[in-house]
C-alpha positions in Angstrom: -83.6 -89.8 55.7 -84.4 -91.3 52.3 -83.4 -88.1 50.5 -80.1 -88.0 52.4 -79.3 -91.6 51.3 -80.2 -90.8 47.7 -77.9 -87.8 47.7 -75.1 -89.9 49.1 -75.7 -92.6 46.6 -75.7 -90.1 43.7 -72.5 -88.5 44.9 -70.9 -91.9 45.1 -71.9 -92.7 41.6 -70.4 -89.4 40.3 -67.1 -90.0 41.9 -67.0 -93.6 40.6 -67.6 -92.3 37.1 -64.8 -89.7 37.4 -62.3 -92.3 38.4 -63.5 -95.0 36.1 -61.2 -96.9 33.8 -62.8 -95.3 30.8 -61.9 -91.8 32.0 -58.4 -92.8 32.8 -58.0 -94.4 29.4 -59.2 -91.2 27.7 -56.7 -89.1 29.7 -53.9 -91.5 29.0 -54.9 -91.6 25.3 -54.8 -87.8 25.1 -51.3 -87.7 26.8 -50.0 -90.3 24.4 -51.5 -88.5 21.4 -49.9 -85.2 22.6 -46.5 -86.9 23.0 -46.8 -88.5 19.6 -47.8 -85.1 18.0 -44.9 -83.3 19.6 -42.4 -86.0 18.8 -43.6 -86.1 15.2 -43.6 -82.3 15.0 -40.0 -82.0 16.2 -38.9 -84.7 13.7 -40.7 -83.0 10.8 -39.4 -79.6 11.8 -35.8 -80.9 11.9 -36.2 -82.7 8.6 -37.7 -79.6 6.8 -34.9 -77.4 8.3 -32.2 -79.7 7.0 -33.8 -79.9 3.5 -34.0 -76.1 3.2 -30.4 -75.7 4.3 -29.4 -78.5 1.9 -30.6 -76.4 -1.0 -27.9 -73.8 -0.3 -25.2 -76.5 0.1 -26.1 -78.0 -3.4 -26.0 -74.6 -5.1 -22.8 -72.6 -4.4 -24.3 -69.3 -5.7 -27.2 -69.3 -3.2 -26.7 -67.3 0.0 -26.4 -69.5 3.1 -27.7 -66.7 5.4 -31.1 -66.6 3.5 -31.6 -70.3 3.7 -30.6 -70.5 7.4 -33.3 -67.9 8.1 -35.9 -69.8 6.0 -35.0 -73.0 7.7 -35.4 -71.6 11.2 -38.7 -69.9 10.2 -40.1 -73.2 8.9 -38.9 -75.2 11.9 -40.4 -72.8 14.5 -43.7 -72.6 12.5 -44.0 -76.4 12.5 -43.2 -76.7 16.2 -45.8 -74.0 17.0 -48.4 -75.8 14.9 -47.7 -78.9 16.9 -48.3 -77.2 20.2 -51.6 -75.8 18.9 -52.7 -79.3 17.9 -51.7 -80.6 21.4 -53.8 -77.9 23.1 -56.8 -78.7 20.9 -56.3 -82.4 21.9 -56.9 -81.4 25.6 -59.9 -79.3 24.7 -58.2 -75.9 25.2 -59.7 -73.1 23.0 -56.7 -71.9 21.0 -58.6 -68.9 19.6 -58.5 -67.2 23.0 -54.9 -68.2 23.5 -53.9 -66.7 20.1 -55.7 -63.5 21.0 -53.8 -63.3 24.3 -50.5 -64.0 22.6 -51.2 -61.3 20.1 -51.9 -58.7 22.8 -48.8 -59.7 24.7 -46.8 -59.5 21.4 -48.1 -56.0 20.8 -47.1 -54.9 24.3 -43.6 -56.5 24.0 -43.2 -54.9 20.5 -43.9 -51.4 21.9 -41.4 -52.0 24.7 -38.7 -53.3 22.3 -39.1 -50.9 19.3 -35.3 -50.5 18.9 -34.7 -54.2 18.9 -37.5 -55.0 16.5 -36.3 -52.3 14.1 -33.0 -54.2 14.0 -34.9 -57.5 13.4 -37.0 -55.9 10.6 -33.8 -54.5 9.0 -32.2 -57.9 9.4 -35.1 -59.6 7.5 -34.7 -57.0 4.7 -30.9 -57.6 4.5 -31.4 -61.4 4.4 -34.1 -61.3 1.7 -32.8 -58.5 -0.6 -29.1 -59.3 0.0 -27.3 -56.0 -0.7 -24.4 -57.6 1.0 -23.4 -61.2 1.8 -20.9 -63.1 3.8 -17.4 -62.6 2.4 -18.0 -59.2 0.8 -15.6 -56.3 1.5 -17.8 -53.3 2.4 -17.9 -49.9 3.9 -20.9 -49.1 6.1 -20.8 -45.5 7.4 -17.2 -45.1 8.3 -16.6 -48.8 9.0 -14.6 -50.8 6.5 -14.2 -54.6 6.6 -15.2 -58.1 5.4 -18.7 -59.3 6.2 -18.4 -62.3 8.6 -22.1 -62.9 9.5 -25.6 -61.4 9.1 -28.2 -62.3 11.6 -31.6 -60.8 12.6 -30.1 -58.3 15.1 -26.6 -57.2 13.8 -24.1 -57.5 11.1 -20.5 -58.6 12.0 -17.5 -57.2 10.1 -13.8 -58.0 10.4 -11.6 -54.9 9.8 -8.5 -54.9 7.7 -6.6 -55.4 11.0 -8.9 -58.3 11.9 -10.8 -56.3 14.6 -14.4 -57.5 15.1 -17.0 -54.8 14.3 -20.6 -55.2 15.3 -23.2 -52.9 13.6 -26.9 -53.0 14.4 -28.9 -53.9 11.3 -31.0 -50.7 11.5 -27.8 -48.8 10.9 -26.8 -51.1 8.0 -30.1 -51.0 6.1 -30.7 -47.3 6.8 -27.4 -46.0 5.5 -25.3 -46.0 2.4 -23.3 -49.3 1.7 -20.2 -49.3 -0.4 -19.8 -52.9 -1.6 -16.3 -53.3 -3.1 -17.1 -57.0 -3.8 -20.2 -56.3 -5.8 -18.7 -56.7 -9.3 -16.1 -59.0 -10.8 -13.8 -56.1 -12.0 -12.7 -52.8 -10.6 -11.1 -49.7 -12.0 -7.9 -48.6 -10.3 -7.1 -44.8 -10.4 -4.0 -42.8 -9.8 -2.8 -39.2 -10.3 0.9 -38.8 -11.3 2.5 -35.4 -11.4 5.5 -34.5 -13.6 7.4 -31.4 -14.2 6.5 -28.7 -16.7 9.7 -29.5 -18.6 8.8 -33.1 -19.2 7.9 -34.6 -22.6 4.2 -35.3 -22.2 4.1 -37.8 -25.0 7.0 -39.7 -23.4 5.3 -39.6 -20.0 2.1 -41.0 -21.4 3.9 -43.8 -23.1 5.9 -44.7 -20.0 2.9 -44.8 -17.8 0.8 -46.7 -20.3 3.5 -49.4 -20.9 4.0 -49.8 -17.2 0.4 -50.4 -16.2 -0.5 -52.6 -19.2 2.6 -54.8 -19.0 1.5 -56.2 -15.6 -0.3 -59.5 -16.0 -3.0 -58.4 -13.6 -4.2 -55.7 -16.1 -7.3 -56.7 -18.1 -5.9 -56.8 -21.6 -9.3 -56.5 -23.3 -9.9 -53.1 -21.7 -8.4 -49.7 -22.6 -6.5 -47.7 -20.0 -6.9 -44.0 -19.5 -3.8 -41.9 -19.4 -4.6 -38.2 -19.9 -3.4 -34.8 -18.7 -5.9 -33.9 -16.0 -4.7 -30.7 -14.5 -2.0 -28.0 -14.7 -1.1 -27.4 -11.0 1.2 -24.9 -9.5 4.2 -27.1 -9.6 3.3 -30.1 -11.8 1.4 -31.4 -14.8 -1.0 -34.1 -13.4 -1.8 -37.2 -15.4 -5.1 -39.0 -14.5 -4.6 -42.8 -15.0 -7.2 -45.5 -14.8 -7.0 -49.2 -15.5 -9.3 -52.2 -15.2 -8.3 -55.1 -13.1 -10.0 -58.3 -11.6 -11.5 -57.5 -8.2 -9.4 -59.9 -6.2 -6.2 -58.3 -7.6 -7.3 -54.7 -7.1 -5.4 -53.6 -4.0 -2.2 -55.4 -4.9 -2.2 -54.0 -8.4 -3.1 -50.5 -7.2 -0.3 -50.3 -4.7 2.3 -51.9 -6.9 1.7 -49.5 -9.8 2.6 -46.5 -7.6 6.1 -48.0 -7.2 6.5 -49.3 -10.7 5.5 -46.0 -12.4 7.9 -44.1 -10.2 10.7 -46.4 -11.2 9.8 -46.2 -14.9 9.6 -42.4 -14.8 13.0 -42.2 -13.1 14.5 -44.5 -15.7 13.1 -42.4 -18.5 14.6 -39.2 -16.9 11.2 -37.7 -16.1 11.2 -35.5 -13.1 8.5 -35.8 -10.5 8.7 -32.3 -8.8 8.3 -31.3 -5.2 5.7 -28.7 -4.5 7.3 -25.3 -5.2 6.4 -21.7 -5.7 8.0 -19.0 -7.8 8.3 -15.6 -6.1 9.0 -12.4 -8.1 10.6 -9.5 -6.2 9.8 -6.0 -7.6 12.0 -3.1 -6.4 10.1 0.2 -6.1 12.3 3.3 -6.8 
């Protein structure tokens, strides 16, 4: 009987200890500390993200895409660290949790190999920047202006303003023609004239026409040379340097202007023709 009463008394003391004010205060303190850590973590993460993005806004030459990626990376890293601190506050062993997350990440990675290859290619595009927003590029057979580059895909707008979505693995793993890579470009044409034409006159007419346009870079030397003797024409290869933003307009306009100038000089631009010799056999 005495043993039973002692057991009951011991049990009562243990329950009283569990629900004591000291225990409740410690739990409440841990909860308040966790809320404070999370709140401070989110505030710091947002502040760091804004500061990193602000660097690209202060310097026009810096790529916004790269700093957006770095800002998101820093923000999520700080938030993740805050959650680990909260778990430690409640006595949870984060080492085991990190191991579980790593194993789960490996399984997810094996299941999403294609998606992760796009993400890896997106990181390479963002860091090495072979292209950037606003560039006019050709990727595989797709031609357009880069509108956005994120971790999964690159968005282009075609010349007809059609949206083109290309997975980043196909962007990074293929040849990229970046027509906006340099400040100047060289326009090229082939003009054919008849065999009866005065070649010196033709060269002068073409040279004067392409160099008189204000878009032509005056400090450069154009190329106007006989390139080929074709079946029905003498072909002139013509090259001229022009500022990149003026390239397409200048290139198209010179086709018309050279034709008008050659017509005014009396130079014939022949149609394709073939001479046939008939031999009579006796």
